[in-house]
C-alpha positions as CSV (number, residue, x, y, z in Angstrom):
1,M,2.3,31.0,-13.9
2,N,6.1,31.6,-14.6
3,I,7.7,34.0,-12.7
4,S,8.0,37.2,-14.9
5,E,8.8,40.6,-14.9
6,G,5.4,42.8,-14.4
7,Q,3.6,39.8,-12.6
8,E,0.6,41.1,-10.7
9,H,0.2,39.9,-6.9
10,V,-3.0,37.6,-6.7
11,D,-4.5,37.0,-3.7
12,P,-3.7,33.3,-1.7
13,K,-7.3,32.7,-0.9
14,H,-8.8,33.4,-4.5
15,A,-5.7,31.7,-6.1
16,A,-6.9,28.6,-3.9
17,E,-10.6,29.2,-4.6
18,E,-10.0,28.9,-8.0
19,L,-7.8,25.7,-7.9
20,L,-9.4,23.7,-5.6
21,G,-12.7,25.1,-5.5
22,D,-15.1,25.4,-2.7
23,V,-12.8,26.0,0.6
24,K,-13.7,26.2,4.2
25,W,-11.7,28.6,5.9
26,V,-11.6,28.3,9.5
27,S,-8.9,31.0,9.4
28,D,-7.3,33.8,7.1
29,T,-4.5,31.1,6.7
30,K,-5.9,27.9,6.9
31,G,-9.1,25.8,5.6
32,F,-10.6,22.3,4.4
33,C,-10.8,21.6,1.1
34,R,-11.4,18.3,-1.3
35,C,-8.5,17.0,-2.1
36,P,-7.5,17.4,-6.2
37,G,-6.4,14.0,-6.2
38,E,-9.7,12.2,-4.9
39,H,-10.6,10.1,-7.4
40,R,-7.3,7.8,-6.2
41,H,-8.3,7.6,-2.9
42,T,-8.7,3.8,-2.0
43,V,-10.8,4.6,0.8
44,A,-14.0,6.9,0.9
45,S,-12.9,10.8,1.6
46,G,-14.0,12.7,4.7
47,D,-14.8,16.8,5.3
48,R,-11.6,17.3,6.8
49,E,-9.0,14.8,5.5
50,C,-7.5,17.8,3.0
51,V,-6.3,21.1,4.3
52,I,-4.5,24.2,2.9
53,Y,-1.9,26.1,4.5
54,L,-1.6,30.1,3.0
55,D,1.0,31.3,5.6
56,G,4.6,30.7,4.2
57,A,4.6,28.7,1.0
58,P,1.0,27.7,0.2
59,T,0.8,24.1,1.0
60,I,-2.2,21.5,0.3
61,F,-2.1,18.0,2.5
62,C,-4.3,15.7,2.0
63,F,-4.1,12.5,4.9
64,H,-4.6,9.8,2.0
65,Q,-1.2,8.8,0.2
66,S,-2.5,7.8,-3.1
67,C,-2.8,11.0,-4.0
68,G,0.3,12.4,-4.0
69,D,1.4,13.2,-7.3
70,E,-2.0,15.4,-8.1
71,V,-1.3,16.8,-4.5
72,R,2.3,17.4,-5.6
73,T,1.4,19.0,-8.6
74,A,-1.4,21.5,-7.3
75,N,0.8,22.7,-4.6
76,H,3.1,23.7,-7.5
77,Q,0.6,25.6,-9.4
78,L,-1.0,26.8,-6.0
79,R,2.5,28.4,-5.6
80,N,3.1,29.9,-9.0
81,S,-0.4,31.3,-8.9
82,S,-0.9,33.1,-5.2
83,R,3.5,34.3,-5.7
84,V,3.4,33.7,-1.9
85,G,7.4,33.3,-1.2
86,F,8.7,33.9,-4.7
87,P,11.2,37.0,-5.5
88,S,9.7,40.3,-6.4
89,A,9.4,40.9,-10.4
90,K,12.9,43.0,-9.9
91,A,14.9,40.0,-8.4
92,S,18.3,39.7,-10.1
93,K,18.5,36.4,-12.4
94,G,20.7,35.0,-9.6
95,E,18.3,35.6,-6.7
96,I,15.8,33.7,-8.8
97,K,18.2,31.1,-9.5
98,Q,19.0,30.6,-5.5
99,H,15.2,30.8,-4.9
100,V,14.4,27.8,-7.9
101,A,17.2,25.7,-6.4
102,A,15.8,26.3,-2.5
103,E,12.5,25.2,-3.8
104,K,13.3,21.9,-5.5
105,I,15.0,21.2,-1.9
106,R,12.1,21.9,-0.5
107,L,9.4,20.4,-2.4
108,R,12.0,17.2,-2.2
109,L,11.6,17.4,1.6
110,E,7.8,18.4,1.5
111,Q,7.3,14.6,-0.7
112,R,9.9,12.6,1.4
113,A,7.8,13.6,4.8
114,R,4.8,12.8,2.7
115,C,6.0,9.0,1.8
116,A,7.3,8.9,5.5
117,L,4.1,9.5,7.2
118,K,2.6,6.1,6.8
119,L,5.9,4.7,8.0
120,I,6.6,7.3,11.0
121,L,2.7,5.9,12.1
122,E,3.8,2.5,12.1
123,Q,7.1,2.4,12.9
124,F,6.3,4.8,16.1
125,S,2.9,3.4,17.2
126,W,2.6,5.1,20.7
127,K,-1.1,4.6,21.7
128,V,-2.2,7.4,24.3
129,E,-2.2,5.1,27.3
130,S,1.2,4.1,26.8
131,L,2.5,8.3,26.6
132,V,0.2,8.6,29.8
133,E,2.5,5.8,31.7
134,E,5.3,6.2,30.1
135,S,5.0,10.3,31.9
136,P,8.3,11.2,33.5
137,N,6.5,13.1,36.1
138,Q,3.1,13.6,37.4
139,P,1.4,17.2,38.0
140,Q,1.7,18.5,40.5
141,H,-1.9,20.2,41.2
142,G,-5.4,19.0,40.8
143,L,-7.0,19.0,37.8
144,A,-8.6,22.5,38.3
145,D,-4.8,23.8,39.1
146,Q,-3.0,22.0,35.8
147,W,-2.6,25.2,34.2
148,K,0.1,26.0,37.0
149,D,2.6,23.1,35.9
150,I,2.7,24.5,32.5
151,V,3.1,27.7,33.9
152,S,6.1,26.2,35.9
153,L,7.8,25.0,32.9
154,F,8.8,28.6,32.0
155,K,11.4,30.8,33.6
156,S,10.5,32.8,36.7
157,E,10.4,36.4,35.2
158,D,9.4,35.3,31.8
159,V,5.9,37.3,31.1
160,L,3.1,34.9,29.8
161,W,-0.3,35.4,28.1
162,I,-3.1,33.8,29.3
163,G,-6.8,34.2,28.3
164,E,-9.3,33.6,25.2
165,K,-8.6,35.0,21.3
166,T,-10.5,38.5,22.4
167,D,-7.6,39.1,25.5
168,S,-5.5,40.8,23.5
169,G,-4.7,43.9,21.7
170,A,-6.3,46.9,24.4
171,E,-4.7,48.6,27.8
172,T,-7.6,46.6,29.3
173,K,-6.2,43.1,28.3
174,R,-3.1,44.1,30.2
175,D,-4.6,41.8,33.1
176,H,-4.1,38.5,30.7
177,F,-0.1,39.5,30.3
178,H,2.0,38.4,33.8
179,T,5.1,36.9,34.7
180,T,5.4,33.4,36.1
181,N,5.8,34.1,39.3
182,E,2.9,36.2,39.2
183,W,0.6,34.2,37.6
184,L,1.4,31.6,40.2
185,T,-0.3,33.8,42.8
186,R,-3.7,33.6,41.2
187,A,-6.6,31.4,42.5
188,Q,-7.6,30.3,39.2
189,V,-6.9,30.3,35.1
190,A,-7.5,33.2,33.6
191,G,-8.5,31.8,30.1
192,T,-8.4,28.5,28.0
193,L,-5.8,29.4,25.8
194,T,-2.3,30.5,26.5
195,C,0.9,30.5,24.0
196,P,4.3,28.8,24.1
197,T,6.2,31.9,23.7
198,T,6.9,34.7,26.4
199,F,6.0,38.1,25.4
200,K,8.0,41.9,26.3
201,L,7.5,43.4,29.7
202,N,4.4,45.6,29.6
203,S,2.9,44.1,26.3
204,F,-1.1,44.0,26.2
205,S,-1.4,42.6,22.6
206,R,-1.0,39.2,21.8
207,S,1.2,40.1,18.4
208,N,4.4,38.2,16.7
209,D,6.4,42.0,16.9
210,N,5.7,41.7,21.2
211,V,6.9,38.2,21.2
212,S,10.4,37.9,23.5
213,H,11.4,34.4,23.3
214,R,10.1,31.2,21.9
215,R,10.5,28.7,24.9
216,F,8.6,26.0,23.2
217,L,7.2,24.4,20.2
218,V,3.7,23.4,20.1
219,V,2.5,20.3,17.8
220,E,-1.1,19.3,17.3
221,S,-3.0,18.2,14.6
222,D,-6.5,18.5,13.1
223,L,-6.5,15.2,11.0
224,L,-4.7,13.0,13.0
225,S,-6.0,10.7,15.7
226,K,-4.9,10.9,19.3
227,D,-2.7,7.7,18.9
228,Q,-1.6,8.9,15.4
229,I,-0.1,12.2,16.9
230,C,1.8,10.4,19.5
231,A,3.3,8.7,16.8
232,V,4.7,11.9,15.8
233,F,5.6,13.1,19.1
234,R,7.4,10.0,19.2
235,W,9.5,10.4,16.0
236,L,10.0,14.1,16.9
237,K,11.3,12.9,20.5
238,E,13.4,9.7,19.7
239,E,14.9,10.4,16.3
240,V,14.6,14.1,15.9
241,G,16.0,14.5,19.9
242,L,13.5,17.4,20.5
243,N,12.7,17.3,24.3
244,L,8.9,16.2,25.0
245,R,8.2,18.6,28.0
246,A,4.1,18.0,28.1
247,V,1.4,16.7,26.4
248,V,-2.0,18.5,26.8
249,D,-5.6,16.6,25.6
250,T,-7.6,19.6,24.7
251,A,-11.2,18.1,25.7
252,G,-11.4,17.7,22.0
253,K,-10.3,15.7,18.9
254,S,-6.7,16.7,19.3
255,L,-3.4,16.6,21.5
256,H,-1.3,19.3,21.9
257,G,2.6,18.4,22.4
258,W,4.9,21.1,23.6
259,F,8.7,20.1,22.6
260,D,11.5,22.6,23.9
261,Y,12.1,25.2,20.7
262,P,15.0,23.8,18.6
263,K,17.8,25.9,16.7
264,A,16.7,28.2,13.4
265,A,17.4,25.0,11.1
266,V,15.8,22.5,12.9
267,I,12.8,24.8,12.7
268,D,13.1,25.4,9.1
269,E,12.9,21.9,8.6
270,L,10.0,20.9,10.8
271,E,8.2,24.0,8.6
272,I,8.4,21.8,5.8
273,V,8.3,18.5,7.5
274,L,5.4,18.5,10.3
275,P,2.6,20.1,8.1
276,Q,3.3,17.0,5.4
277,L,2.6,14.5,8.5
278,G,-0.7,16.1,9.4
279,C,0.3,18.7,11.8
280,D,-1.0,21.9,12.0
281,K,1.5,24.8,9.7
282,G,-0.2,27.6,12.2
283,M,1.8,26.5,15.4
284,F,4.8,28.1,13.8
285,R,3.8,31.5,14.3
286,A,5.3,33.0,17.2
287,S,1.8,34.1,18.9
288,Q,-0.2,31.6,17.8
289,P,-2.5,30.6,20.9
290,C,-2.8,26.8,22.3
291,R,-4.7,25.0,24.6
292,M,-4.3,25.4,28.5
293,P,-5.0,22.3,31.0
294,G,-7.1,23.1,33.9
295,A,-9.6,25.0,31.8
296,K,-13.1,23.8,30.9
297,R,-13.7,23.2,27.5
298,G,-17.7,23.1,27.2
299,E,-18.7,21.0,30.3
300,K,-15.1,18.9,30.1
301,Y,-11.2,20.0,31.3
302,Q,-8.2,20.4,29.5
303,T,-6.1,17.9,31.0
304,L,-2.6,17.5,31.2
305,I,-1.3,14.0,30.3
306,Y,2.0,13.8,29.9
307,L,4.5,16.1,32.1
308,N,8.7,16.4,32.1
309,R,9.4,19.2,34.3
310,D,13.4,18.7,34.1
311,V,14.6,15.5,31.8
312,P,16.6,16.6,29.5
313,G,16.6,15.7,25.7
314,G,18.9,14.3,23.3
315,V,21.1,15.2,20.7
316,V,18.9,17.5,18.4
317,R,19.0,16.6,14.7
318,L,18.2,17.9,11.6
319,P,14.4,16.2,10.9
320,S,15.4,15.7,6.6
321,T,18.2,13.1,8.5
322,K,16.1,10.9,10.4
323,L,12.9,10.1,7.9
324,P,12.5,6.8,7.5
325,L,13.8,5.0,4.6
326,P,11.4,4.4,2.2
327,Q,9.5,1.3,2.4
328,I,11.5,-0.8,-0.9
329,F,13.1,-3.5,0.0
330,F,16.2,-5.3,-1.6
331,A,16.1,-9.0,-2.2
332,D,20.2,-10.7,-1.9
333,Q,19.4,-13.4,-4.2
334,A,17.3,-12.1,-7.0
335,Q,19.3,-8.9,-6.6
336,C,15.6,-6.7,-7.1
337,Y,14.0,-4.5,-5.2
338,W,10.4,-4.9,-4.3
339,R,7.8,-1.9,-3.6
340,E,4.3,-1.6,-1.5
341,T,1.4,-1.2,-4.4
342,A,-1.6,1.1,-3.1
343,E,-3.4,-2.5,-2.8
344,G,-1.3,-3.2,0.1
345,T,0.8,-5.9,-2.2
346,W,4.3,-5.9,-3.3
347,Q,5.8,-5.5,-6.8
348,R,9.0,-6.6,-7.9
349,I,11.2,-3.6,-10.0
350,N,14.4,-3.5,-11.6
351,E,17.3,-1.1,-10.8
352,K,15.7,1.5,-13.2
353,N,12.4,1.6,-11.9
354,F,13.8,1.6,-8.5
355,E,15.8,4.6,-9.0
356,V,12.4,6.3,-10.9
357,E,11.1,5.5,-7.7
358,L,13.0,7.0,-5.5
359,K,12.6,10.7,-7.6
360,A,9.2,9.9,-6.9
361,Q,9.5,9.9,-3.1
362,G,11.9,13.2,-3.3
363,F,15.1,12.1,-3.7
364,S,17.9,13.9,-6.3
365,F,20.4,11.9,-8.1
366,E,22.5,14.9,-8.2
367,P,25.1,15.2,-5.6
368,E,25.3,18.8,-3.7
369,V,28.8,20.8,-4.1
370,G,31.5,18.8,-1.9
371,E,28.9,15.5,-1.9
372,L,30.4,12.1,-3.1
373,L,27.1,10.8,-3.1
374,S,23.5,12.0,-4.0
375,K,20.8,11.5,-1.7
376,G,19.3,9.2,-3.9
377,E,22.5,7.3,-3.7
378,E,22.9,7.5,-0.1
379,V,19.4,6.3,0.4
380,K,20.0,3.3,-2.1
381,R,23.1,2.2,-0.3
382,S,21.0,2.1,2.8
383,I,18.3,0.3,1.3
384,Q,20.9,-2.4,0.6
385,L,22.7,-2.4,3.5
386,E,19.6,-1.8,6.0
387,Q,16.3,-3.5,4.2
388,N,17.9,-6.2,2.6
389,V,15.8,-9.8,2.5
390,S,16.6,-13.4,2.8
391,F,13.5,-14.0,1.1
392,A,10.7,-12.4,-0.9
393,G,7.6,-14.0,-1.5
394,R,4.2,-15.3,-0.3
395,I,4.2,-17.3,3.2
396,A,1.1,-19.0,4.8
397,G,-0.4,-17.2,7.1
398,Y,1.6,-14.1,7.2
399,S,0.1,-10.8,6.5
400,S,2.2,-8.7,3.4
401,G,4.9,-6.8,4.5
402,P,8.6,-7.4,6.7
403,V,8.7,-9.8,9.1
404,K,12.0,-11.6,11.3
405,M,11.6,-15.3,10.8
406,L,14.0,-17.7,11.8
407,G,16.6,-14.6,12.6
408,R,16.3,-13.6,8.9
409,R,14.6,-10.4,7.5
410,M,12.0,-11.3,5.0
411,L,9.5,-9.7,3.0
412,I,5.9,-11.1,2.8
413,T,4.8,-10.2,-0.9
414,E,0.7,-10.8,-0.6
415,G,-1.2,-11.9,2.7
416,P,-4.1,-14.1,3.0
417,R,-7.6,-13.0,2.9
418,I,-8.9,-13.3,6.3
419,V,-12.5,-13.2,6.7
420,E,-14.0,-11.1,9.6
421,P,-16.4,-12.7,11.5
422,E,-20.4,-11.0,11.3
423,A,-23.5,-12.0,13.3
424,G,-25.6,-14.0,11.2
425,N,-27.8,-16.8,9.6
426,F,-26.0,-19.8,7.7
427,P,-28.4,-22.4,6.2
428,L,-26.5,-23.7,3.4
429,I,-23.6,-24.3,5.4
430,R,-25.1,-25.9,8.0
431,H,-27.4,-28.2,5.5
432,L,-24.3,-29.1,3.7
433,V,-22.0,-29.9,6.7
434,E,-24.5,-31.4,8.9
435,G,-25.8,-33.4,6.1
436,L,-22.8,-34.4,4.8
437,L,-21.5,-35.5,8.3
438,K,-24.1,-36.5,10.2
439,D,-23.3,-37.1,14.0
440,Q,-19.2,-36.3,13.0
441,T,-20.0,-32.9,12.6
442,P,-19.0,-31.5,16.0
443,Y,-15.2,-33.0,14.9
444,F,-15.4,-31.1,11.8
445,Y,-16.6,-28.0,13.8
446,G,-13.7,-28.3,16.6
447,W,-11.0,-28.8,13.4
448,I,-11.6,-25.6,11.4
449,K,-12.6,-23.1,14.6
450,R,-8.7,-24.5,15.8
451,A,-7.4,-23.6,12.2
452,Y,-9.3,-20.1,11.3
453,S,-9.0,-18.5,15.0
454,S,-5.5,-20.0,14.8
455,L,-4.8,-18.0,11.6
456,R,-6.7,-15.0,12.4
457,S,-5.3,-14.4,15.5
458,K,-1.9,-15.3,14.1
459,H,-0.9,-17.9,16.8
460,F,-0.7,-20.9,14.6
461,A,-1.5,-24.0,16.8
462,P,-1.1,-27.6,15.4
463,G,-4.1,-29.5,13.6
464,Q,-4.6,-32.9,12.4
465,A,-5.0,-33.5,8.8
466,L,-8.5,-34.1,7.8
467,A,-9.6,-36.8,5.4
468,I,-13.2,-37.1,4.3
469,C,-14.1,-40.3,2.4
470,G,-17.6,-40.6,0.5
471,A,-19.0,-41.4,-2.5
472,K,-18.4,-39.0,-6.1
473,N,-20.4,-36.1,-6.3
474,S,-21.5,-36.2,-2.0
475,G,-20.4,-32.8,-1.7
476,K,-17.0,-33.4,0.1
477,S,-15.4,-31.5,-3.0
478,L,-18.0,-28.4,-2.1
479,L,-17.1,-28.5,1.3
480,Q,-12.9,-28.8,1.2
481,N,-13.4,-25.6,-1.3
482,L,-15.1,-24.0,1.8
483,I,-12.4,-24.6,3.6
484,T,-10.0,-22.5,1.4
485,E,-12.5,-19.5,1.6
486,M,-12.5,-19.7,5.3
487,L,-8.7,-20.1,5.7
488,G,-7.4,-17.1,3.5
489,G,-8.6,-17.6,0.2
490,R,-5.3,-19.4,-1.3
491,M,-4.7,-23.3,-1.6
492,A,-1.9,-25.6,-3.4
493,K,-2.1,-29.2,-4.6
494,P,0.6,-31.2,-2.6
495,Y,0.3,-34.5,-3.2
496,Q,3.0,-34.9,-6.0
497,F,5.8,-33.4,-3.4
498,M,4.4,-35.0,-0.4
499,T,5.2,-38.1,-2.4
500,G,8.3,-37.8,-4.0
501,G,6.9,-36.5,-7.3
502,T,8.3,-33.0,-7.5
503,S,11.6,-31.6,-5.3
504,F,10.1,-28.1,-5.5
505,N,7.1,-26.7,-2.4
506,S,7.0,-23.2,-3.2
507,G,3.4,-23.2,-3.9
508,M,2.6,-25.2,-0.5
509,C,4.1,-22.4,1.4
510,A,2.3,-19.7,0.0
511,S,-0.6,-21.5,0.8
512,E,-2.5,-21.9,4.1
513,H,-4.5,-24.6,2.5
514,L,-2.8,-27.7,1.3
515,M,-5.8,-29.8,-0.7
516,I,-5.5,-33.5,-1.7
517,E,-8.6,-34.1,-4.1
518,D,-9.3,-37.7,-5.4
519,E,-5.8,-38.0,-6.1
520,A,-4.4,-40.5,-8.2
521,A,-3.4,-42.9,-5.4
522,S,-0.3,-44.7,-5.3
523,T,-0.3,-48.2,-4.2
524,R,3.9,-48.0,-3.3
525,M,4.6,-48.4,0.6
526,E,7.6,-46.4,0.1
527,N,5.1,-43.6,-1.3
528,R,2.7,-44.1,1.1
529,K,5.2,-44.2,4.4
530,A,6.9,-40.4,2.5
531,L,3.1,-39.5,2.7
532,G,2.5,-40.3,6.1
533,A,6.2,-38.8,7.2
534,I,5.1,-35.7,6.0
535,I,1.9,-35.5,7.5
536,K,3.5,-35.2,10.8
537,S,5.9,-32.9,9.3
538,I,2.9,-30.6,8.3
539,T,0.8,-31.2,11.1
540,V,2.8,-30.6,14.2
541,N,6.3,-29.1,12.9
542,D,7.0,-25.2,13.2
543,T,9.2,-25.2,10.7
544,Q,9.4,-26.6,7.4
545,A,12.0,-26.1,4.2
546,C,10.9,-24.6,1.2
547,Y,12.5,-25.2,-2.2
548,T,12.3,-23.3,-4.9
549,K,14.0,-23.5,-8.6
550,F,17.1,-22.0,-8.8
551,S,17.4,-20.7,-5.5
552,E,18.7,-22.4,-1.8
553,E,16.5,-24.1,0.2
554,I,15.2,-21.7,3.1
555,A,13.7,-22.5,6.6
556,L,10.0,-20.9,6.9
557,K,7.2,-21.4,9.5
558,P,4.3,-20.7,7.3
559,F,0.5,-21.9,8.7
560,W,-0.7,-24.8,7.3
561,R,-3.7,-27.2,7.4
562,L,-4.4,-30.4,5.0
563,S,-7.5,-31.8,4.0
564,I,-7.9,-34.9,1.6
565,T,-10.8,-36.2,-0.1
566,M,-11.4,-39.2,-1.6
567,N,-14.0,-42.0,-2.8
568,E,-15.1,-45.0,-1.0
569,E,-13.6,-47.8,-3.2
570,P,-10.4,-49.2,-1.6
571,E,-8.0,-48.4,-4.1
572,D,-9.2,-44.6,-3.5
573,L,-8.3,-44.9,-0.1
574,M,-4.8,-46.2,-0.6
575,V,-4.2,-42.0,-0.8
576,L,-3.7,-42.6,2.7
577,P,-0.5,-43.8,4.9
578,P,-0.7,-46.5,7.0
579,L,-2.2,-45.5,10.0
580,Y,0.4,-46.8,12.1
581,E,2.1,-45.1,15.5
582,G,3.2,-41.8,15.3
583,V,0.4,-40.8,12.3
584,Q,-2.8,-42.6,13.4
585,D,-3.5,-39.3,15.5
586,K,-2.4,-36.7,13.4
587,V,-5.1,-37.7,10.7
588,M,-9.0,-37.0,11.1
589,L,-11.0,-39.9,9.5
590,L,-14.4,-39.0,8.2
591,K,-17.2,-40.4,6.1
592,A,-19.2,-38.3,4.0
593,A,-23.1,-39.0,3.4
594,T,-24.3,-37.9,0.1
595,V,-26.0,-34.5,0.8
596,V,-28.9,-33.2,-1.6
597,M,-28.0,-29.9,-2.6
598,P,-31.2,-27.0,-1.0
599,M,-30.4,-24.8,-4.2
600,P,-30.4,-26.3,-8.4
601,T,-26.7,-26.9,-9.3
602,E,-27.6,-28.7,-12.7
603,S,-26.0,-25.7,-15.1
604,P,-23.1,-22.9,-14.5
605,E,-25.1,-20.9,-14.0
606,E,-27.1,-22.7,-11.1
607,R,-23.4,-23.7,-9.6
608,T,-21.8,-20.3,-9.7
609,A,-25.5,-19.0,-7.8
610,F,-25.2,-21.7,-5.0
611,W,-21.4,-20.6,-4.7
612,K,-21.9,-17.1,-3.9
613,A,-24.4,-17.9,-1.8
614,L,-22.3,-20.3,0.0
615,V,-19.5,-17.8,0.4
616,A,-21.6,-14.6,1.2
617,E,-22.6,-17.1,4.5
618,V,-18.9,-17.6,5.7
619,P,-18.6,-14.8,8.0
620,A,-22.0,-15.6,9.7
621,F,-20.7,-19.4,10.0
622,L,-17.3,-17.9,11.1
623,A,-18.7,-16.1,13.9
624,A,-20.9,-18.7,15.0
625,L,-18.2,-21.2,14.9
626,L,-16.1,-18.8,17.5
627,E,-18.8,-18.8,20.1
628,W,-19.2,-22.6,19.7
629,E,-17.9,-24.7,22.3
630,P,-16.6,-28.5,21.5
631,P,-18.1,-31.1,24.1
632,D,-15.6,-31.9,27.1
633,E,-15.3,-35.2,25.8
634,L,-14.4,-34.3,22.6
635,R,-11.7,-31.8,23.8
636,D,-8.2,-32.3,23.2
637,Q,-5.2,-30.6,24.5
638,R,-2.7,-30.9,21.5
639,F,-5.0,-30.0,18.3
640,G,-8.1,-28.4,20.3
641,I,-10.5,-31.6,19.2
642,K,-10.2,-35.1,19.4
643,T,-8.6,-37.1,16.7
644,F,-12.2,-39.2,15.0
645,H,-11.6,-42.3,13.0
646,H,-14.9,-43.6,11.3
647,P,-14.9,-47.5,12.6
648,A,-15.8,-48.5,9.1
649,L,-13.2,-46.6,7.2
650,L,-10.4,-47.6,9.5
651,E,-11.6,-51.5,8.7
652,K,-11.2,-50.9,5.2
653,L,-8.2,-49.3,5.7
654,G,-6.7,-51.8,7.7
655,E,-7.5,-54.5,4.7
656,L,-5.0,-52.6,2.9
657,Q,-1.9,-52.4,4.7
658,P,0.5,-54.7,3.9
659,E,0.9,-56.5,7.2
660,F,-2.9,-57.9,6.1
661,R,-1.8,-58.5,2.5
662,L,0.9,-60.5,4.1
663,L,-1.6,-62.7,6.4
664,Q,-3.7,-63.0,3.1
665,L,-0.2,-64.6,1.4
666,I,0.0,-66.7,4.5
667,D,-3.6,-67.9,4.3
668,S,-3.2,-68.5,0.4
669,K,-0.1,-71.0,1.1
670,I,-1.9,-73.5,3.1
671,D,0.8,-75.9,2.9
672,F,2.5,-74.5,6.0
673,F,0.1,-76.4,8.1
674,E,0.8,-80.0,6.3
675,C,2.6,-80.6,9.8
676,L,0.5,-79.4,12.6
677,S,-3.4,-78.8,12.0
678,T,-3.9,-75.6,14.0
679,E,-0.5,-73.4,13.5
680,W,3.3,-73.1,12.3
681,S,6.2,-71.6,13.9
682,G,9.6,-70.3,12.4
683,T,11.6,-67.5,12.0
684,A,10.6,-64.3,9.7
685,L,13.3,-65.2,7.8
686,K,11.7,-69.0,7.3
687,L,8.6,-67.4,6.8
688,E,9.7,-64.7,4.0
689,S,11.5,-67.9,2.2
690,K,8.7,-70.0,1.9
691,L,6.5,-67.1,0.5
692,T,9.2,-66.4,-2.2
693,D,9.7,-69.8,-3.2
694,P,9.5,-69.5,-7.5
695,L,7.5,-72.4,-7.8
696,W,4.2,-70.6,-5.9
697,W,2.2,-68.6,-8.3
698,L,1.6,-65.4,-5.9
699,C,5.9,-65.2,-5.4
700,H,6.0,-62.0,-6.9
701,Q,3.4,-60.2,-4.9
702,A,5.5,-61.6,-1.4
703,K,8.6,-60.4,-3.2
704,N,7.3,-56.9,-3.9
705,L,5.9,-56.9,-0.4
706,F,9.5,-57.6,0.7
707,A,10.9,-55.2,-1.1
708,Y,13.7,-54.4,1.8
709,Q,15.5,-56.4,4.8
710,N,13.5,-57.8,7.6
711,T,10.3,-56.4,6.4
712,C,8.9,-59.4,6.9
713,G,9.9,-59.3,10.6
714,T,8.3,-55.7,11.3
715,L,5.4,-57.2,9.4
716,L,5.1,-60.0,11.6
717,G,5.3,-57.1,14.3
718,R,2.6,-55.6,13.3
719,L,0.2,-58.6,13.0
720,A,1.0,-59.4,16.7
721,S,-0.2,-56.1,17.8
722,N,-3.1,-55.7,15.2
723,A,-4.2,-59.3,15.0
724,P,-3.2,-61.2,18.0
725,G,-5.6,-64.0,17.7
726,R,-3.3,-64.8,14.5
727,V,0.3,-64.1,14.9
728,Q,2.3,-64.3,18.5
729,K,5.6,-63.5,19.4
730,E,7.0,-66.6,20.5
731,K,10.7,-66.6,22.1
732,E,14.3,-65.2,21.3
733,T,16.6,-68.4,19.8
734,N,20.2,-67.5,19.2
735,G,19.1,-64.3,18.5
736,H,16.4,-64.6,15.9
737,T,12.7,-64.3,16.7
738,V,10.3,-67.2,16.6
739,W,6.7,-66.4,15.3
740,K,3.8,-68.5,16.2
741,I,0.7,-68.2,13.2
742,R,-2.5,-69.5,13.9
743,K,-4.7,-70.7,11.0
744,A,-7.3,-68.7,9.9
745,E,-10.8,-70.5,11.4
746,A,-12.8,-71.9,8.8
747,N,-16.6,-69.9,8.3
């Protein structure tokens, strides 16, 4: 409804009920209603999460953030229809124009405050326990006399009212109005309520007309929790600069914060901002009562939990200048912006959409008179300077939002899906794990417990690479996929990067579970060594280099766990690096048996049903895992669980190592031993010369084995450690090592 000549006044309550439906009025100017944007709420709506205030400009406030557009539209409709706060029908065009301009400023500030609530609760978090600990003073009186501590905050000749709501308006109620000094002589409190204002001498009515001075502003909320309202107190105290004098626990659901009353300009903005932060608008009425400590409410005392008798406040600022910047970040490298979605992830937006977002959050791009930049342009500049990020994307292990990492500000655009443990049964997972790994099961339990608890707690701890070798279709890949579910739901295939097949690893940096699954193994020793070096880095190093196309290298600290599955054939085992010193303790090598699945899995539908049943058991499995402790003999200080290598697999893998291939070549060239019946001595260079003789039919294999300088000596050194019965280091001659090689014993 537009303002027009002859428009009739509409009762605000009636207008609110026509617009919003049923309203549960708790006073003449305050009621609870269903939110006009309830269909946009991302979580269930409560009965007291949307409140309407009718004093001043009618205001609807909903604690949810996702309904902002609908609430803003409803506020506009309500104010138009009820005409509260609008100029009279006889107002001049100039007055109407002035009013419309002021209303625009109000609406923008309301929207800014609504959008800032979430940030204030996060950035200024103040638990009740912390507030109590940080109280500058302790009450001077016992629990029943704490009302005197509040009274003492006033000047000695101030006239205060103490009583119940009905203790006002008649000569018989005059005894509820006394000076500070007079009240302090009383033995007990005169009621459960008081006012943060003073009254004229000889008053007997608690009315706005009788108020003489406004000493304090009391801030409270029926919508916010006690911890949440403490965050608002902290923002008012630290950012706006208001002096917090007292906090009263009302013996109900709320806290009352007493602040020194600020100047009119600050109050004008607080009247707009605080209701949008979920605070009771009624507390701005001069004679509005509030809870008095020391009085009983039912069986509980109303108590004073914070007291500041004489510590002055800071410089008081306009609330509009101290609202947090919008939660939008500027990516330096990509020259783009990121905003948070309703689902808690982050969306990349361009310059145009960024400005639209600022307008939606209440910022104008029209400069005010005498200003060089508009509010929107000022905020845009501040975001570029103060909320710029070096990296925006997913980083394994981190929840979405801004983080500081290695001295840089980064934005995590999407976090892992952490499964919350829940007591229950998990027969399918137990059948799979214990049937697959048999007596090796405790090693797996210890490995996955360390990984899950580390990820869940955000205290990242190192863990071995888990390698499982078994027959095809044994169930090992199924277990590997379950590991992904247990560790955040994200996996990457790192084999190409780990063996030098690609230079980019951004997919690895974004995934908690790195999964090598029946990859085409490279038998080239340089590839296997490269794999071993990166396994060492993945398992124990905090910092990793992230390489992304078209971007510079950046150092990150991801959470990673690496798992590898392979078949039992010798060539499949070649996916693993040589288990030399430095690598061997960082790889858990388990042998898998073949599991008969406890549910039918022949058709795609049956496999889908089985997978869903397994995933449904994950919370119960993890809950039991957190309670499980490995046997003392399996504990490891570094990795939580000792490294285990299945003996049969270790023997097979050993046969594939290059030093044992060298021994096979030596045994094939029996003419080494023509001079002596059982052994040969010589330098590594002499041995290499014999094995690479062009006339020998295996010389090409030997040349491949000795691809690098001094490879032969290195391999002989390993054989001296791993096969001392065949190879020994004999002596040094002119700086050259002489090796003794014994013939293999005949079977």
